[in-house]
C-alpha positions in Angstrom: 109.4 118.8 90.3 106.8 116.7 88.5 106.4 113.1 89.8 107.0 111.8 86.2 110.4 113.4 86.2 111.6 111.6 89.4 114.1 108.9 89.0 115.0 107.3 92.3 117.9 104.9 92.8 117.4 102.8 95.9 120.6 101.5 97.5 120.2 98.4 99.6 122.7 95.8 100.9 120.2 93.0 100.3 117.3 92.6 97.9 115.1 89.7 96.7 115.7 86.8 96.6 118.1 87.5 99.4 115.6 88.6 102.0 116.9 88.7 105.6 113.9 90.4 107.2 111.7 93.4 107.1 113.9 95.9 105.4 114.0 94.0 102.0 110.2 93.8 102.0 110.0 97.5 103.0 112.2 98.4 100.0 110.1 96.2 97.8 106.7 97.7 98.8 108.1 101.3 98.7 109.5 100.7 95.2 106.2 99.2 94.0 104.2 102.1 95.4 106.4 104.7 93.8 106.3 102.8 90.4 102.5 102.8 90.7 102.7 106.6 90.9 104.7 106.7 87.7 108.0 107.4 89.4 110.9 105.6 87.9 112.7 103.4 90.4 115.7 101.1 90.3 117.3 99.0 93.0 121.1 99.1 93.4 122.5 96.1 95.3 125.5 93.8 95.4 125.4 90.7 93.2 125.6 87.7 95.5 125.1 85.2 92.7 121.8 86.1 91.1 121.6 86.8 87.4 118.2 88.4 87.1 117.8 92.1 86.2 114.4 92.5 87.9 112.0 91.3 90.5 108.3 91.6 90.1 108.5 94.5 87.6 111.1 96.3 89.7 114.4 96.9 87.8 117.4 95.7 89.8 121.0 96.5 89.1 123.3 94.0 90.8 126.9 95.3 90.8 129.8 92.8 90.9 130.7 91.6 94.4 133.2 88.9 95.2 131.3 87.3 98.1 128.5 84.9 96.9 125.7 83.8 99.1 124.8 80.1 99.0 121.3 80.3 100.5 118.9 83.2 100.4 118.7 83.6 104.2 122.5 83.8 104.8 123.6 86.9 106.6 127.0 88.5 106.0 129.0 89.9 108.9 129.6 93.7 108.9 133.2 93.0 107.8 131.9 92.6 104.2 130.4 96.1 104.3 133.0 98.0 106.3 136.3 97.3 104.5 138.2 99.3 101.9 137.0 97.1 99.0 133.3 97.8 99.8 133.9 101.5 100.0 135.9 101.7 96.7 133.6 99.2 94.9 130.3 100.9 95.9 131.7 104.3 95.1 132.9 103.3 91.6 129.8 101.2 90.7 127.4 103.9 92.1 129.2 106.5 90.0 129.0 104.4 86.8 125.3 103.5 87.5 124.5 107.2 88.1 126.0 108.1 84.7 123.7 105.7 82.9 120.5 105.8 85.0 120.8 109.5 85.8 118.8 109.5 89.1 117.2 112.6 90.5 117.6 111.1 94.0 119.4 108.4 95.9 117.4 106.7 98.6 119.8 104.8 100.9 118.1 101.9 102.5 121.1 100.6 104.5 123.8 102.4 106.5 126.7 100.9 104.6 125.9 102.7 101.4 126.1 106.2 103.0 129.7 107.0 102.3 129.4 106.2 98.5 126.0 107.9 98.2 127.1 111.1 100.0 130.3 111.3 97.9 128.7 110.7 94.6 125.7 112.8 95.6 127.9 115.8 96.3 129.9 115.2 93.1 126.9 114.8 90.8 124.6 117.1 92.8 122.1 114.3 93.5 120.1 114.6 96.8 120.6 111.8 99.2 117.7 110.5 101.3 118.2 107.8 103.9 116.0 105.4 105.9 117.7 104.4 109.1 116.4 101.1 110.3 118.7 100.7 113.4 120.7 102.9 115.8 124.2 101.7 114.9 124.8 104.7 112.6 124.0 107.0 115.6 125.9 105.0 118.2 128.1 102.1 117.1 128.9 101.2 120.7 125.2 100.6 121.5 125.0 103.0 124.4 121.7 104.4 123.3 
């Protein structure tokens, strides 16, 4: 596949200006590097109250989310990402975004997007790549 044909949708629980730590910056620098190689990249993230559609030339799609964040460093508890609303909302909004953006790949940057990405990836035949930044997906009880 030619690099110019690649269209990567990066799924991340947080993205600028909501930067909690290293993962948001990792996503930012990876997206910038891919864009510099003429690969089309868009970020898919919840809307915690930001109205922009981009950040430093990176296109950002913020899907509707009922929890708003008052300050950029606020961290949400796992409850917000492990309930039925999250699973249904991310699956529906990812499906709709996939129909308009038509990605060639999903790159999951956070563990909570995996159910939606795998389901929609199977349905639409879109490969799913994931970057695991912690062990909780492998051992939720922290025995490792």
